[in-house]
N, C-alpha and C positions, 0 to 999 in steps of 0.2 A: 635271670629274667623274671620280672615281677608279674603277678597275675593281673588280669584285667579286673576292673571293679564294676559291679552292677549295683547301682543305688536304687533301692526300691522305696518309693514314697507312697505311704498308704495311710488309711484312717477312715473314719466315718465320712459320709457325705457332708460337705460344707465346712470341713476342718481346715481348708486352705491348702490342700495337697497340690493343686495346680499352681497356685501362687508361689509356693515354696519351690516346687520343682522347676519352674521357669527361672527363678532367681539363681538356683544352683546351676542350671544349664547355661545361663548367660555368664555366670562368674567363671566357670571352668570350660566353657565352649564344648559341652558334651551333648551328644544327641539325646533327645527327650522323646519318649514314646508314651502317650497316654491313651487309655481306653476310650475316654469320651470323644477324643478327636476322631478316632476310628469309627466309633458309633455314629457320630454326626455326619461323617462322610457317607456312611451307609444309608442314613436317613435321606441325605441329599440325592443319592442314587436310586434308592428303592422306595422312597416315600415314608410317611409316618401316619399313624392313626390313633391307636389306643395303647393302654398299658401292656397288654399281652404282646402286641407287636413290638413295643419297646424292649420287652424282656427277650424276645426272639432275636432282635437285632443285637442286644447285649451279649447273648451267647455267641453269636457270629463274631462280634467285636473281640471277645476274649480269644477265640480261635485264631483270628488274624494277629492279635497282640502277641500270642505265643510264637507264631511263625516268625514275626519280626524279631522278637527276642532271640530266637535260635539263630536267625541269620546274622544278627549282630555279634552274638557269642562266637560264631564261627570265625569272625574277623579278628577276634581277640582284642577288641577295643572296649574301653569303658563307656558306659552310658547310663541313662536314668530311665526307669519305667515307673509310671504313676497310675494307680488305680486303687480301689477299695478291695484288695485281695482278701479272700476268706480261706482260713486254714483247711477247712473241709474240702475245698475244691482245688486249692493251689499248693498246699504243702508238697504233695507227691510230685507235681509238675516241676517245681523248683528244685526239689531234691534230685530228681532225675537229670535235670539240666546241670546241676552242680557236679554230679558224678561224671557226666559226659564231658563237660567243658572246663572243670577245675578253676572257676573264677572265684574271686572274693566278693562278699556281699555286705552291704551296709543297708539296714532297714531303718528308715526314718518314719516314725509313727506320729502323725499329727493328732493332737487331742484338744478338745474344747468341751466346756460344760454343755450338757444337753439342751438347756433352755436357749442358750446362744445359738446352738446348731439349728434348732427349730426356727428361731427368728431369721437366721441366715437363709435357711431353706425356703421359707415363705417369701422373703424379700427377693431372693434370686429368681424364684418362679414367677413372681409378679413384675419383675424388672423388664421383661421382654428381651433381655440380653442372652438368656439361655436358649439353646436350640429348642424349638417347639416339639421336636420328636420325643424329647424326654417326658413329655406330658406331666411335668411336675405338679401342675395344678390339680391333677387327678390322684396324686399320691400322698396327700397330707396325712390321711389316717394310717396308711401303710408305713410311712417314714416317721411319724410322730413317736411311735413306740420305740423304733430303732434308735432314733436320735436322742430321745430322753433317757434311754438306758445307759448311754455313754460307754457301752461295752464294745470294745474292739480288741481283737487278739492278733498279735504279731504272728508271722509265719514261723513254723517250727522247722527252721533250716539253719545251716551253719552260717551265722552272721553276727555282726555287732548290731545292737539295737539302740537307737537313739530316739527317745520320746521327747517331742517338742510341744509345749503348750502354745496353741495358736489363738488363744482367746483375744489377745491384743497383738496384732501384727507389728505394731511399733515397738513392742517390748521383747520381740524375739531376738535372741543373741546370735545374729547371723555370723558374726566373726568366729564364734566358737564352733558353729556348724561347719563353716568353711575350713577352719583349721583341721578339724577331724577328717574332712573329705580330702584335703590336701595331703595329709599324712598317709592316707590310704592309696592315693593316686601315685605316690612315689614308688 
């Protein structure tokens, strides 16, 4: 019997994690869990106001995300989880889950040049399409340094890591990504 596959799609904000995760979920008919969907649902239920509140809702979102991950792992099905995971917070959690549920992991790290990330961040926050609870318009200074640094570290867990340059979505080799995933799902 083959192990179930957990596909972790991660990277800095505005690298295209959600876009890529939706394409993969559609292609393989896999459940997709993303932190921002949970966070936005909590904003809709509890309201939103400022950056500190957004951070508190973010913490609650991660707790809920991990509960859903564990529930799906218990069913032994393959699925996708998408967020900007951080090794200092998430390594141990995923290591514990791997020890408990013995699943296979593929990390897909989305990467883009910092200047492009900052442009995307500003455009997204001004578009009116992003949930207002994220209060992105109040976060430019906070995120400018993070995005321009281009520093993102994969989780230190037992997994294959696939780095994807998402600077130009039209130049992403989706067929190669799909081929790797298909081989892991067998």
